[in-house]
N, C-alpha and C positions, 0 to 999 in steps of 0.2 A: 522449603524454598528451592525452586528450580532456577538456574541461571545459565545464560549463554554469554560468552565473551566474544565481542566483535573485535577482532585483532586488526588494528590499522596503525601500528607503530605508536606515535605520540597522540593519535586521535582515537585510540582504542577506548571501548566503553562496555559496561555490562548491560544485559537485559535480565531483569528480575521478573519471575513469573510465580504468582501465588493466587489464592482465592480469598485473601484477607488484606484489607487496606493497611491495617496496623503493621502486619508483618512486612509488607512491601516497603512502607515508609521507614521502618526500623532499619531494614537492610540498606536502603538508599542513604539514610542519614550517616550510617557508619562509613559507607563508601565515600560519600561526598566530603565528609569532615576529614577523612584520611587524605583526600585529594587536595582540598583547598583550605584546610586548617579551621576556618571559621565561616559560618553562614549568618551568624547573628548580626542584625543590623542591616543586612542587605535588603534590597527591594526586589520584588517579583511581580511580573504581569502574567496572570493566567488568562489565556485566550481559549474560549470555549464557545459552543453554540447554545441556542435556546433550549434544545431538547436535553442535552447532556448537563447543562447547568442545573436543571431541576432534579436530576438523578444523583449526580456525583460531586457537584461543586463544594458543598458544605464539608464533607469529610476531607477532601483534598486541601481546601483552604485552611481548615483547622490544623491539619498535620503540618503544613508549611509554617503557619503562624506559631505553632508550638516549638519550631526550630529557632524562633526569634527573627523570622523574616517578615518584613512589612509587605503585605500582599494586597494588590488591587486586581480587579477582574474586568475584562472586556468580553461582552457577549455579542456574537454575530448571528445573523440568520442562518439556519441550517441549509445545506445544499451547495451544489457546485458553483452557483452564482456568487458565493462569498469568496471564492478563490480569484480575486480580481485586484488590479492595481488601485481601484477606487476604495475597496475595503482595506487594503494595505495602508493607504494614506490615513484612514481613520484610526488605524491601530498605531501608526507612528505618532499621531497626535496624542493618543491615550498614553503612550509610553513617555512622551515629553511632559505631559501634564502631571504624570506620576513621578517625574524627576528621575527616571531610570538613567543610570550611568553605565560606564563600561564594565562595572563590577556587578551589575544587576543581572537578573535571570528572567527568562521567559519560559512559561510552561504551556505545552500544547495538551489540552484536555479534551479529547473527542476522537472522532473518526479520521479517515484519511484526509478529508478537506481541511480540517483544523490542523492536523499535523503538518501538511504541506504549507498552509498559510502562516501558521505561527513560526515554523522553521524558517520560512522566507523572511519574515520580519526579524527574527533573531540574527539571521545571517547578514542582514543589511543595516540594521539599526546601529549607529555609531561604528560602522564597518565590522560588526559582528560581536554579539554578546552570548554568553552561555545559555543553552536551553535544555529542557527536560521533556521527554515524550511520555505522555500517559494515554496510550491508545485504548479506546473503549469499545471499538468494533472488532470483529474477527478479521475483517479485511485489513484494518490498520495494524492489528497485532502481528499478522503473519507476513505483511508486505510493506506498506508505506512507512511505518515507523522505523524500519531497519534500513540502514545504508546511507542515510543522509541526503537523499534527493528531496529538495524542497523547491516549491515553485508556486506561481500563480498563472492563470490562463490569460491568453490574448483572444480577442474575438475571432481571430482567424486560425488559432491553433491552441491545443491544450499543452500546458506545462512547458512552454517555450521560454518563459521568463523565470529563471531560477538559478540554483547553484547546488553544489555538493557541500553540505554543512552538517557535521556529525553532532548528535546530542551528547550531553554529559552522561546520561543513562536513560534507560527505557523501563518503565514500570507497567507491568501487565497484570490486571486483575481478571482472572478467568471467570469469576462469578459475575462480572459485569455483562458477560455475553448472554446471560439469562434474560436481560431486559430488551434484547434485540428482537425486532419483528422477524418472522420466518424469512421474509424476503431479504432483510439485511444479513441474517445469518448465512443464507445460501450464497449471497454475494461473496462473503469471506471464504466459503468453501471452494469457490472458483480458483482462488489463489493457492490454497492448500493443494488442490488437485493439480494445478499447473506445476508446482514444485516437483510432484511425483512424476509427471509426464516428461519434464525436461531434464531431470537430474537423478532420480532415484526410483527405480522400478519397485524395490522392496517397500518403499513408502507408499507408492501407488497401490500396491497389492494390499498393504495394511489398511489403507483408506477404504478400499473396496470391501474388505472383510468387516470393517467396523462402521460402515456408513449409517446403519440404523441407530446404533448407540451414540454416535456423534450427533446425529440429528436430534436425539433426546437431550443433548447438552449435559451429559454426565461429566462432572468436573474433572475427574482424574483422567478420563480418556481425552477430553479436550486439551488438558495440559500436556499430555503426551504428544498429541498431534501438533499443537502450537510449538512445543519445544523442538520437535524434529524439523518442522518447517523453518523455524528460526535458525537452526543449525545449518540447514541447506542454504538458505539465503546468505547467512553470515559467511559461510565458506566461500561463496561466489564473490561477495563484496570484498572480502579479504584479498582475493587474488586480482580484483579489478575494481578499485574504489570508484573511479571516474568514468566507468563504462566505455573504455577504449577497445574492448574486445569481448572476453568471456561474459561479462555481466549483461551484455545485450540479450543473452538467451532468456533472461527473466522477462523479456518483452514478448514471449510467446502469447499469441492471442491479442496483443495490444495494438499492432498495426491496424488490423481490421476493427478491433474493439473501440479504439479511439475514434475511428472514422464513423462508426455506428453512433457513438455518443454525440459527436459533433453534428452529424447529419440529422439527428432527431432532436437537436436543440438542448442537449444535456438534461432533459427533463423526463424523457420517456422511460429510460432504462438506468438501473444502477450501474456503477462501474463493473462490478462482478458479473452482472448479466451481460453487459456488452463484451467483456473479456471471454465469457463462456461461448457466445456466438462467434467471436473472433477466433477462438481456438478451433471451433468446428470448421470455419472457412479455411483456416490455415492448415488444418489436418487434411481437408479435401485437396488443397494445393499439393501437400506432400504425397497424397495418394496418386494424384494425377501425374506427378513427376516420378512415380515409382519408388519413392523413399520409404513408404510404409505400406503394409498390406491392408486390404479391405477389412480384415478381421481386427486389426489394431484400431482402425478408424471406428469400427463398431464398438470396441471396448471403450474408447474415449467418449463416444456418444452416450454409452450406457452409464458410465460413472457420473457424467455431468447431469444427465436426466435424473439419476437417482438422488442427486443433491438438490432437486427442484430448481435446476437452472435451465434457461431456455436453450434449445439446441437447433431451433429453426430460425433462419435469418428473416427479419421482417421485410416488408415490401418497401424497401428504400431503393431509389434509383441508383443503378450501378455507376453511372457517370458521376453522381454526387459523392458516392463512397470513394471512388478513385481519386476525385479531387482532394478529399480530405486525407487520403493516404499519402498523397504527394506532399502534404505539409508535415508529415511525421518527422520528428526530430532525429530519428535514426538514419534518415535517408542520406545518401552520399552521391553528389554530383547528379542530382535529379533522378536517381534510381531509387525506387521503393525497396526498402530492406525488409525482408521477412525472416522471422525465426520459425523454423519448421521442424517437426519431430522426424527423427530418422530411425528410431527404434524405441521400444519401451524404456523410459528413463534416460533418453538421449535426445538432444536437439542441436541444430546447427544454424548458422546465419547464412542467408542466401541473398545475393544482390542482383541477380540477373533473371528473375522470374518473369516470363513473358506475360504481357497484359491479357492475351487470350486465355491463358491458363487461370489467371486470377478471375476473369469474368466467368469462366466455366465453373470454378469452385464456388463463386457467389451464387450462381444459379443452382448448383447441386445442393448447397446448404439451405435452400428454400424448399427442398423437396423431401426433407427427412420425415 
């Protein structure tokens, strides 16, 4: 059993990582019983999507039921469109019909969309009830399930309706990654690579050296990669839980990436694909500002391409992309905020990038 402790004073919690459901739930039961004395008789709402339901709902529900918990399940359509206030209202209704109270729990079983949505429900139902994260995608395991950012989308902007709300614990089954499509797996690799670029060159170098074995989804190597990635993100979250400073560096690639997602209607690209292209654009901005060398830009391009991620910006109108960037939640006083690499394993926040530099970088990213 591998574990990472996310240290947030009275909101601290563990991440458990294994390739066996029984071992994960055994560890979680010991921890949760020690924390809350008794789970027997409590109610739980599992929130999952149609795809994950068919794969993992039964073992997860059976495990919770064996703890003496009364479990009900709500299944939502897969995809970004489920991260909405309309879907949230349906889930509040399901929670009320199941008679969930302030001592009940919510479990997020699925990828990043489910984690964000279920966490948002947990943070707002009866002003907040406990929840557990069980991320089943690589993207969710290394990014969205850690740190307590929960949200739904607004038609005009992504993730602007939300809060910071930490889970009781996170259970990660690395074996679940074998059921991901190649595209879904590559999307998760984007966030792993991002952590190396912004925070730890040694990890970036390790990812480069083990790229082929990781693509083959060898359990022990995947566990190493996820463990190290979780440690990097947890260390950043510990120092800045509510994203008032340092934590913003985790948004490398996201200012442009979110704009790409929005401008293409949230249906053309996965989140990881959009972030990959966003990292390329933002690396071009860094090169144009003299922050990184052309050689380091080429290195970033190579590792992203090696993970089967897109590195060429699609033919989206620059004015439309700029419009969506101006809605980014990191912005301050109408200035678009960018996270830019400054050296291997390092990144900083910039608030005064000129629009002509952004436009030049967008054009350059279409010519890779």
